[in-house]
N, C-alpha and C positions, 0 to 999 in steps of 0.2 A: 360808344366808348371803346368798342373792341378793336379799333384800328390803331390805337395808341398802344406802343410797346415799350416807350422809354420815357420816363416822367421824372422831373426834378422840380423840387420847391426850395427855393433860394431866399433864406432869411439873413438879415444884416446882424442878429444876435441869436443865440441860442433860445429856442422856443417860438421864434418868429416863423420858421419854416413850418412847424407843426401846426401852429395856429392858422396859418394860411393855407397850407396845402395838405394838411392831414386828412380832411374828408375825401379829397380826390385821390390821394396817395393810397389810402386803404381799399378804395373802390378799385383803382387799377391794378394794384397789388393782387387783389382776389381773382382778377382776370388773367393773371399771369405775366403782367407788364413788371419790368424792372424799374424799381423806384427808388430815389435818393433824395435824402434831406440834406441839403448844403447849408452849413453855417459860416458866413463871412467871418465874423468875429464871434468871440465866446461870450461876450458881455463881462460885467464885473460886478462886485460888490459895491454898491452905493453909500454904504454907511460910512460917514466921515471918521467914526470911532474904530473902524475895522483895522486890525494890524495888517502889516504886509504879509506875515505868515498866514493869516485868515483869508486874505485875498487870492494868495496862491493856491492855498487849499481849494478854495472855491472853484478856481479855474480848472483844477484837476479834476474836481468832482463832477464839473459840468461834461467833461469827456465821457465819464460813465453815463450821465443822464441822458446825453446825445445817443449814445447807443443803445440804451434800454428803451428810449421812446421810439427809436426807428425799429427796433425788433418789434415792438407791439403794434406798429402799423404796417408790418410786412416789408420794411424797407431797409436800405443801408444808408450809412451817414459818413459825411466827409467835413472837416474843418478846414477852410482853405489857409489857415495859419496866421490870420491877420489879428491885430488887436487895434483898440481905438487910435492908439498913438502911432500906428505905422501903416494906415491905409495907404495903398498904392495910388499913383495918379489915376485918373479916370480912364486914359487911354491904354494904360497897362492892365488895368481891372477889365476893361472891355476885351482887350485881345485875349486875356486869359479865358473869360467866359466864351468867347467865340470858339477858340481852339477846344475847349472842352465839350461844347454842344456838338462839334464836328466828330471829335475823337469817340464820344459816346452814342452817336447818332441819335440825339434827344429828339422826341417828337413833341413834347409839352413841357413848357416852363410855366411855373407858378412863382410870382415874386410881389414885391411891395408895389402898391399904388404911390405916386409920387407926393400926394397930398398928406405930408407926414410931419410930426413934430420933431422928428429925429434926423440929424444930418446924415447918419450912416444908412439910414433907410433911404433916403433921397438918393445917395451916392450909389447903393446897390440897385434901385431902380434905373437910373441913368445907365449904368454899366450893362446891366442885363438887357435893357430895351435896345440900347445901341447894338449890342451884339446880335440880337435877334433881327433887328431890322437889316443889318448888313448881310446876314445869311438869308433872308428873304429876298433881297435885292439880287442875290446870287443863284436864286431858284430854290433854296431849300424851304420845304413846306413846314418848318418848325413853327409851333403855335405857342402863343403867349396870353395868359390871363393873370388878373390881379386879384390876390386873395384879400380878405377883409380882416382887419385888426382894429382895435379901438385906437391905435397911434396913428392911423393912416386915412383918416376919414374925411379930410378937407377934399371936397369934390368926388369923393367915392360914389359911383353909380352902380347899384346892384342891378345886374343885368341877366346872369345865367344863375339859375337856382337848382340845387340839389337837395333832395330829401334823403336824410339819413334813417335807416330803421333803427329800433331800440338797441340791438346788437352793435350796430356800427357807432352810434353815440358812445356806447360804453367803451368801445375798442378806442375811439379817439380820445375820450377823456382819460382813459387809462394811460395812454401814452403822454398826455400833456401832465398828468399828475406825477410823472417821474421827475419833473422839475420843481426843485424846491421854490422857485419864485411863483409858480402856478399854484402851489400849496399855501401861499401866503407867508413864506418863512423868510423872504428877502426884502419885500417892500409891502405896502399895505393896500395895493390895488386890488379890488374883488374880482379876480379873474373868474373864480368859481360861482359868481353870482351873474357877472356880466355876460357871459358866453352862454349860458342857458337862456338868458332873457333876450338876447339878439336873435337867437336860434328860434325862439317863439315869434318875435317881431317879423322875420323873414318868412316863417311859415304862414303868418296871417295876411301879409301883403301879397304873397304868391299863391294863396289859396291852396297850399299843399297840405298832405294830410298828416305831416309829423314834422319832427325837428328838421329845419332847413338852413342850408348855408348858402351864400351868395358870392359870385365872382363877377369881375367886371372886364369886359373884353378891352384889348390894346387896340383901340379904333383907329390910331394913327398908323398902325401896322397892317392890319387886317383889311383886305379889300372888300370882304363881306362878312356877314356873321355866319357862324357854323354851329 
């Protein structure tokens, strides 16, 4: 892990980047790498009864949640400025990501696997993968892995396993709990039950000694496993 100096985790909505990349972000940040959580869109309140004022207040609050979560992971954060209704074309999105990776000298990218229930997750996957592939074809050694979330499990294959010690688990969960949605205040998905459970499942299947997270290699890009 020590050769990686610049890491980005790219999520379609707020919290996605932390769910997928949080464990690797905190590990690399502790080793001195510059780490960034990128939010393509902010997400929104799904409650049909929510007023426009409540929706706008939530979007504003999300920026604070982004920042607090990143600080707890030892990272910084950016929002690309998009919302669900104004996503760019795939080519524009890809070009923006490719230029960002070049400008920032990114070593490792973490993003969504394509087998998702959300169109914006798929859109983010397609843009990031295309950008990384273009750079690899130009000789850039940038690396890519897919993180695991409950929304992107169709065809997801856990391949790289990382054990988190109790301090790291606390740090990761502390960051995610900055988000109202993770705390159960926005919808009824049981985040705080699901992620401890999947961590135990990955620990058992990998025969690791503690809480474990899994990643999937970008096999269509990587010429070999690393």
